[in-house]
C-alpha positions in Angstrom: -0.2 -0.5 -0.3 1.0 3.8 -0.5 2.6 6.3 2.0 1.3 9.1 0.5 3.7 11.8 0.6 2.0 15.1 -0.4 3.2 16.3 -4.2 3.5 19.6 -5.6 0.4 21.8 -7.0 -2.8 20.7 -7.0 -3.4 16.5 -8.8 -0.8 14.1 -9.7 -1.2 11.4 -11.7 -0.4 7.4 -11.2 -1.2 3.9 -12.3 -3.3 1.7 -10.2 -5.1 -1.0 -9.5 -7.3 -2.5 -7.3 -6.6 -5.6 -5.1 -6.9 -8.4 -8.2 -8.0 -5.0 -10.8 -6.7 -4.3 -14.0 -4.3 -1.1 -13.5 -6.0 2.1 -15.0 -4.4 5.7 -14.8 -5.6 8.0 -12.1 -5.5 11.0 -11.1 -4.4 12.0 -7.5 -5.8 14.6 -5.5 -4.3 14.8 -1.5 -5.7 11.7 -0.5 -8.4 10.1 -3.3 -7.8 8.9 -7.0 -9.9 9.2 -9.6 -10.1 6.7 -12.7 -9.0 8.3 -15.9 -10.1 6.1 -18.0 -13.5 6.1 -17.3 -14.0 10.2 -16.4 -12.1 11.4 -19.6 -14.6 11.5 -22.5 -11.7 9.7 -25.0 -10.7 6.6 -23.1 -7.1 6.6 -22.8 -5.5 3.5 -22.9 -3.1 3.3 -19.9 -0.9 6.8 -18.7 0.8 6.7 -21.7 -2.6 7.5 -23.7 -2.7 10.6 -21.2 -0.2 11.4 -22.1 -0.2 11.2 -25.7 -2.9 13.8 -25.9 -1.2 15.9 -22.7 -1.9 19.3 -24.7 -5.9 18.9 -24.9 -6.0 16.6 -21.2 -4.0 18.8 -19.3 -6.9 21.5 -18.7 -9.2 18.9 -18.7 -7.7 17.7 -15.5 -7.8 20.3 -14.1 -10.8 20.8 -13.9 -11.9 17.4 -12.5 -9.7 17.6 -9.6 -11.8 19.8 -8.5 -15.2 18.5 -9.0 -16.4 16.6 -5.8 -19.5 14.7 -7.6 -17.1 11.7 -9.0 -16.2 8.7 -8.1 -13.3 9.0 -6.8 -11.9 5.8 -4.4 -9.8 6.3 -1.3 -6.1 6.3 -2.5 -5.7 3.9 0.7 -6.6 -0.1 -0.3 -5.3 0.5 -4.3 -2.3 -0.7 -5.1 0.4 1.2 -6.5 2.3 0.8 -10.1 5.1 2.6 -12.0 3.1 5.5 -12.8 3.6 4.7 -16.7 4.7 2.2 -18.6 8.2 3.7 -21.6 8.5 2.8 -24.0 12.4 4.0 -24.4 14.3 5.0 -21.2 17.4 7.8 -22.1 20.5 7.8 -18.7 22.9 10.0 -18.5 26.1 9.3 -16.4 28.3 10.9 -14.4 25.9 14.2 -14.5 26.8 15.6 -11.1 29.5 17.5 -10.0 30.5 16.1 -6.9 29.3 12.6 -7.5 32.0 12.7 -10.6 34.7 14.1 -8.3 34.6 11.8 -5.6 34.2 8.9 -8.6 37.5 10.5 -9.6 38.8 10.2 -6.5 38.3 7.2 -5.0 39.5 5.7 -8.2 42.7 7.3 -8.6 46.4 5.8 -9.2 48.1 4.9 -6.3 51.2 6.6 -7.0 49.4 10.2 -8.3 51.1 12.7 -6.6 48.7 15.3 -6.0 47.2 15.0 -2.3 43.5 14.5 -2.5 42.7 18.5 -2.5 44.5 19.5 -5.2 43.3 16.7 -7.1 39.6 17.6 -6.7 40.4 21.5 -7.5 41.7 19.7 -11.1 38.7 17.3 -11.7 36.1 20.4 -10.6 38.4 22.4 -13.2 37.3 19.8 -15.6 33.9 19.0 -14.8 33.3 22.9 -15.2 34.8 23.3 -18.7 32.7 20.5 -19.2 29.2 21.4 -18.5 30.1 25.4 -20.5 31.9 23.1 -23.7 31.5 19.2 -23.5 28.1 16.7 -24.6 26.0 15.2 -22.0 27.1 11.1 -21.7 23.8 9.4 -22.3 22.6 5.7 -22.9 19.2 3.3 -23.0 17.5 0.9 -21.0 15.4 -1.2 -21.7 11.7 -0.7 -20.6 11.5 -4.1 -18.6 14.1 -2.9 -15.7 11.1 -0.5 -14.8 8.9 -1.5 -11.4 6.5 0.2 -8.7 8.3 2.4 -6.5 6.6 -0.1 -3.8 7.9 -3.5 -5.3 10.4 -5.5 -3.9 13.3 -5.4 -5.4 14.6 -8.6 -6.7 19.2 -8.9 -6.5 20.3 -11.2 -9.2 22.6 -14.0 -8.3 25.2 -12.8 -10.6 24.9 -9.0 -9.1 28.1 -9.1 -7.0 27.7 -5.4 -5.8 24.3 -3.7 -6.5 24.2 -0.1 -5.7 21.3 2.3 -5.8 20.9 5.9 -7.9 18.3 8.1 -7.4 17.2 9.8 -10.5 14.8 12.7 -11.5 13.5 11.7 -14.3 11.7 13.6 -17.1 8.4 12.0 -19.0 8.2 12.9 -22.6 4.4 14.7 -23.6 4.9 14.8 -27.4 7.3 13.8 -30.1 10.1 15.6 -29.6 13.6 16.0 -32.5 16.2 17.6 -33.1 14.5 20.5 -30.8 16.2 23.5 -29.7 17.6 23.6 -25.9 15.0 26.7 -25.7 11.8 24.8 -26.5 12.9 21.8 -24.9 11.0 22.2 -21.6 7.6 22.0 -23.6 8.5 18.8 -24.8 8.1 17.6 -21.1 4.8 16.6 -19.2 5.8 16.0 -15.3 8.6 14.5 -13.4 9.1 11.3 -10.8 11.7 9.4 -9.7 13.8 6.6 -10.7 16.1 4.4 -8.7 18.6 3.8 -11.6 19.8 0.5 -9.9 23.8 -0.7 -10.7 25.6 -3.5 -9.8 29.4 -2.5 -10.1 30.8 -5.4 -10.4 29.9 -6.0 -14.1 29.7 -2.3 -15.5 33.3 -2.7 -17.3 34.2 -5.7 -19.5 37.6 -7.1 -17.8 37.5 -9.5 -21.0 37.3 -6.9 -23.5 38.8 -3.6 -21.8 39.0 -1.4 -25.1 35.0 -2.2 -25.8 34.4 -0.1 -22.3 31.1 0.1 -20.4 28.5 -3.0 -19.9 25.4 -1.3 -19.4 23.0 -4.5 -20.7 24.6 -6.1 -18.1 25.5 -3.5 -15.5 21.9 -1.9 -15.3 19.1 -3.9 -17.4 18.1 -6.8 -14.4 14.0 -7.1 -14.4 13.3 -4.7 -11.7 15.6 -2.9 -11.5 14.6 0.2 -12.2 11.8 1.0 -9.3 9.6 4.3 -10.7 7.3 7.1 -9.0 5.1 7.0 -7.6 3.4 9.4 -9.7 3.8 12.0 -12.7 4.0 15.6 -11.3 2.8 18.0 -14.2 5.8 20.2 -15.3 3.8 23.2 -14.3 3.6 22.7 -10.5 7.4 22.0 -11.1 8.8 25.9 -10.7 12.3 25.2 -10.9 13.5 21.1 -11.7 17.3 22.5 -11.4 17.0 23.7 -7.8 15.2 19.8 -6.3 16.5 17.5 -3.2 17.1 14.4 -4.3 17.3 12.2 -1.1 18.3 8.3 -0.5 18.2 6.3 2.9 19.1 2.8 3.3 17.3 1.5 6.2 16.2 5.4 7.5 20.1 6.6 7.0 20.6 8.9 4.4 23.4 7.9 1.7 22.4 10.8 -0.7 21.4 14.6 -0.4 21.7 16.6 -2.8 20.0 19.0 -4.6 19.6 19.0 -8.4 21.6 22.3 -9.0 25.0 20.3 -8.8 24.3 18.6 -12.4 26.6 19.5 -14.9 23.5 20.0 -18.0 19.9 20.0 -17.4 16.8 19.1 -17.9 16.5 21.1 -21.4 20.2 20.5 -22.8 19.8 16.5 -22.1 16.4 16.3 -23.9 17.8 18.9 -26.4 20.7 16.4 -26.9 18.9 13.4 -27.2 16.6 14.3 -30.0 19.5 15.6 -32.3 20.1 11.6 -32.7 16.3 10.0 -31.4 13.3 11.0 -31.5 11.1 10.9 -27.9 7.9 9.6 -27.6 5.0 10.4 -25.1 5.8 8.8 -22.0 9.5 8.0 -22.6 11.5 8.9 -19.6 14.8 10.8 -19.6 16.9 10.3 -16.3 19.2 13.0 -15.1 22.0 11.0 -13.3 22.6 10.1 -9.5 24.3 12.6 -7.1 26.9 11.7 -4.9 26.5 9.0 -2.2 26.1 6.3 -4.1 26.6 3.2 -2.6 30.2 2.8 -4.0 31.6 5.5 -2.4 30.4 4.7 1.1 31.3 1.4 0.3 28.1 -0.7 1.4 26.3 -2.8 -1.2 22.6 -3.6 -1.5 22.1 -6.4 0.2 19.1 -9.0 1.4 16.8 -7.3 3.5 18.3 -3.4 3.0 15.1 -1.2 2.8 15.8 2.0 0.2 13.5 5.9 1.0 13.8 7.8 -2.5 12.6 11.2 -2.2 12.7 14.7 -4.7 10.8 17.3 -3.8 7.6 18.2 -5.1 7.7 14.2 -6.3 6.4 12.1 -3.1 8.6 9.4 -2.4 9.8 5.5 -3.5 10.0 2.8 -0.5 11.6 -0.8 -2.1 12.9 -3.6 0.1 15.7 -5.6 -1.3 15.4 -9.3 -1.6 18.2 -12.0 -2.8 17.0 -13.9 -5.9 15.6 -17.3 -5.0 17.8 -20.1 -7.2 
């Protein structure tokens, strides 16, 4: 069951079901939910259907949110699924300044003659140049990794160093191809929370070092992307570049950083991706994870761990780790 953490704005969107019932797209207002499959004139096929008509549907959602004489259901008692099923997931790596600096320091050569502070200063200068002059680093994830915001996370037996990566995710509203940075935000319907889990042990191919990273193996196990709980409309988030990203492991804060630390903001990421790919309604653009991953703390995920992730105005997710049964 959901534990309600109020989201920003007058309403949020999600995917819900009654016990043993079929999932339906829902409008969440405070602690009650309206089935949009029954309430919109053109019944959408899931949340993606709502997003495919986003510009014409958004004003209707505002009207419905203020209608008390409709068939509202209490949130308590509904199962909360991932709010949307994307066709494409675009993941941004090395996008938080402090996170990259920490990783560089952690992996620097034992014979590096610089002090830690000297190394930090030099790496910080490189990050600042990259933000001003370079391009984002983006790769692709599989939709089959998506899980609900309160579902258990199954840790595969082969994953020796599973790690958390809480991230702000932008949800696309309309097809976007070769859009400018100035126009890119117009293609974003709203925002949600993603925990982009990674097995650190399989990120790099030791048998083929020249090939580099293996994102298929390290990031795409089933359920490795808990998503949600809600999609909060972009109009309700004053500045996606100024939100607090917080992850707690068994009650202890591990990540606690502002999206101000991002090297590339939402608009630059969406525009960059669209220069090559065609973004579609419901697609996700993950914006990278801030400092405080397990590899930094020397503490990776294990059976029984509970992760609680929240981002300002977007609610909170809570997932428990369980070992894969042999």
